[in-house]
Wavefront OBJ file of the C-alpha trace (Angstrom):
o trace
v 89.312 98.663 118.904
v 92.954 99.404 119.525
v 93.491 103.106 120.457
v 95.227 105.804 118.753
v 97.967 105.534 121.189
v 99.684 103.145 118.782
v 100.231 105.455 116.324
v 101.527 107.770 118.982
v 104.038 105.180 119.939
v 105.545 104.869 116.525
v 105.669 108.911 115.486
v 106.634 110.375 119.119
v 107.252 113.973 118.068
v 103.369 114.294 116.950
v 101.864 117.901 118.171
v 98.626 117.873 120.267
v 96.852 119.235 117.526
v 98.089 116.607 115.246
v 97.408 113.529 118.180
v 93.804 115.304 118.627
v 93.170 115.062 114.870
v 94.445 110.924 114.932
v 92.298 110.513 118.304
v 89.117 111.455 116.397
v 89.959 109.393 113.412
v 88.287 106.672 114.123
v 84.905 108.003 115.488
v 84.864 109.908 112.482
v 85.285 106.757 109.917
v 82.812 104.840 112.792
v 80.377 107.477 111.641
v 80.784 107.449 108.112
v 80.687 104.122 107.516
v 77.002 103.786 109.047
v 75.643 105.745 105.964
v 78.916 104.705 103.288
v 80.631 101.802 103.955
v 84.379 102.272 103.020
v 85.857 99.983 105.965
v 84.763 96.415 106.419
v 83.154 96.220 109.708
v 85.629 93.639 111.149
v 88.726 95.835 109.899
v 87.358 98.764 112.362
v 88.087 96.795 115.363
v 91.897 97.068 114.206
v 91.895 100.623 112.475
v 94.865 101.776 113.590
v 96.595 99.301 112.750
v 95.579 98.278 109.560
v 94.250 101.820 107.832
v 96.127 103.994 109.457
v 99.406 102.785 110.924
v 99.716 100.837 107.336
v 99.299 104.285 105.635
v 101.826 105.984 108.030
v 104.291 103.445 106.867
v 105.202 105.375 104.028
v 106.086 108.215 106.411
v 109.069 105.843 107.101
v 110.633 105.774 104.079
v 109.662 109.380 102.814
v 109.755 112.355 105.225
v 107.882 114.784 103.017
v 109.497 118.261 103.134
v 106.919 121.482 103.001
v 105.428 122.386 99.717
v 105.585 118.746 98.522
v 102.792 118.130 96.105
v 101.207 114.644 96.935
v 98.654 112.944 94.895
v 96.864 109.692 96.380
v 95.239 107.534 93.419
v 92.383 105.517 94.889
v 92.422 107.182 97.995
v 88.857 105.192 99.206
v 87.921 106.667 102.235
v 91.077 108.620 102.397
v 93.925 106.396 103.001
v 96.713 106.709 102.827
v 96.128 110.884 102.192
v 94.377 111.333 105.265
v 97.020 110.033 107.801
v 100.047 111.604 105.531
v 97.810 114.895 105.425
v 97.853 114.953 109.350
v 101.623 114.170 109.688
v 102.266 116.270 107.201
v 100.163 119.420 107.414
v 102.569 121.627 105.418
v 102.312 119.638 102.428
v 99.155 119.634 99.753
v 97.283 116.262 99.618
v 95.607 115.602 96.540
v 92.909 112.814 97.075
v 91.191 111.257 94.448
v 88.997 108.474 93.787
v 86.108 107.274 90.894
v 83.802 106.518 93.238
v 82.163 109.627 94.053
v 80.689 108.583 97.516
v 83.988 107.917 99.131
v 85.203 111.006 98.319
v 82.446 112.214 100.157
v 83.405 110.503 102.973
v 87.161 112.592 102.234
v 85.387 115.608 102.384
v 83.665 115.055 105.848
v 86.468 113.669 107.087
v 89.050 116.438 106.094
v 86.464 119.108 107.259
v 85.512 118.002 110.506
v 89.751 117.807 111.487
v 90.411 121.353 109.684
v 92.855 119.682 107.379
v 93.139 122.784 104.819
v 95.909 120.706 102.662
v 93.790 118.574 101.537
v 91.729 118.169 98.431
v 89.229 115.728 97.785
v 88.523 115.114 93.879
v 85.615 112.593 92.251
v 88.163 111.665 89.003
v 89.587 108.669 87.362
v 93.607 109.308 87.833
v 94.238 109.746 84.145
v 91.922 113.036 84.239
v 93.246 114.674 87.462
v 95.116 117.503 86.383
v 98.523 119.213 86.931
v 101.776 117.455 88.253
v 103.108 116.228 91.526
v 106.478 115.465 93.374
v 104.840 111.673 94.356
v 102.036 109.836 93.658
v 100.935 107.382 96.378
v 98.389 104.729 96.852
v 97.407 101.466 98.614
v 97.713 98.593 96.044
v 94.815 100.093 93.790
v 95.822 97.954 90.996
v 99.204 96.130 89.806
v 102.176 98.335 88.924
v 102.096 97.930 85.037
v 98.768 98.992 85.262
v 99.294 101.637 87.348
v 101.754 103.094 85.968
v 99.858 104.044 82.554
v 97.506 106.407 84.422
v 100.885 108.472 85.621
v 101.568 110.329 82.077
v 102.999 113.454 82.643
v 101.989 113.646 86.437
v 105.385 114.315 87.838
v 107.343 117.405 88.769
v 110.363 117.909 86.698
v 112.395 119.845 90.272
v 113.051 117.747 92.756
v 113.946 118.518 96.631
v 112.756 115.890 98.864
v 114.905 112.680 99.598
v 114.064 110.418 97.579
v 113.563 111.084 93.672
v 110.332 112.183 92.758
v 108.127 109.071 91.856
v 105.582 106.477 93.191
v 105.664 105.346 97.088
v 103.129 102.195 96.941
v 102.066 100.446 99.774
v 101.569 96.339 98.421
v 101.655 92.979 100.117
v 102.985 89.540 98.971
v 105.519 88.521 96.442
v 106.010 90.977 93.825
v 108.517 89.659 91.634
v 105.695 89.092 88.739
v 103.981 91.788 89.021
v 107.246 93.890 88.965
v 109.450 91.997 86.105
v 108.280 94.386 83.582
v 108.788 97.620 85.041
v 111.624 99.458 83.552
v 112.037 102.099 86.132
v 114.293 101.955 89.066
v 112.163 100.096 91.614
v 113.173 99.968 95.561
v 111.607 97.459 98.246
v 111.368 98.572 101.844
v 109.863 96.082 104.293
v 107.408 97.606 106.926
v 107.879 94.784 108.754
v 111.404 96.410 109.772
v 109.502 99.654 110.896
v 106.393 97.840 112.913
v 106.553 94.150 114.731
v 102.938 93.786 114.494
v 102.478 90.442 112.758
v 99.855 92.144 110.512
v 103.098 94.139 108.234
v 105.300 91.013 108.092
v 104.725 90.990 104.041
v 104.219 94.236 103.509
v 106.098 96.814 101.748
v 106.649 100.255 101.000
v 107.741 100.426 96.641
v 108.912 103.646 95.393
v 109.155 103.702 91.433
v 111.769 106.457 90.460
v 109.691 108.438 87.905
v 111.006 111.032 85.108
v 108.934 114.078 84.428
v 106.634 113.407 81.877
v 107.633 109.647 82.080
v 104.730 107.679 79.479
v 105.620 104.269 80.823
l 1 2 3 4 5 6 7 8 9 10 11 12 13 14 15 16 17 18 19 20 21 22 23 24 25 26 27 28 29 30 31 32 33 34 35 36 37 38 39 40 41 42 43 44 45 46 47 48 49 50 51 52 53 54 55 56 57 58 59 60 61 62 63 64 65 66 67 68 69 70 71 72 73 74 75 76 77 78 79 80 81 82 83 84 85 86 87 88 89 90 91 92 93 94 95 96 97 98 99 100 101 102 103 104 105 106 107 108 109 110 111 112 113 114 115 116 117 118 119 120 121 122 123 124 125 126 127 128 129 130 131 132 133 134 135 136 137 138 139 140 141 142 143 144 145 146 147 148 149 150 151 152 153 154 155 156 157 158 159 160 161 162 163 164 165 166 167 168 169 170 171 172 173 174 175 176 177 178 179 180 181 182 183 184 185 186 187 188 189 190 191 192 193 194 195 196 197 198 199 200 201 202 203 204 205 206 207 208 209 210 211 212 213 214 215
């Protein structure tokens, strides 16, 4: 298995606590995976690259300021939310998924790591209460569909370097999928941050959203 030092090389300013938490992730997910399969077995060997480092590509685009509220939709076993919550302990992360057993894993991992900035909810995205500065996700569906889930999900006040909106991890050619999206969209190639071949075609997509945006 690729070790957690892969993360440390890309994020050299981690505290001792954060390094410990990242180190513990692989064993925690391996243990949970024996009970509830949230990560394919072949991917566990590449866990830190394909799940943790991939999730943290969002942090290469956006350094969330303390107090930022982030909603992770379709988090699965906790990606990208759990790695981001480790990296940004002064931000609040709300992780939701419509599959209850996956949220059980998320809560178990968060508890084991002592992540007090994580809330895990078994709920469909449309039914999650509250408003947020950012919504993050890892390719749960096509963007036009994703946008229909997010009515009234965004706060009006903005204080981060990027406008409030969506930070979406997605791969491949996005031209056709994004053709009908009316909002302002910016693409960031993950290969600009990581040299690993796995990230060659993958992107972080930022979609600027207005508060109470219904599109």
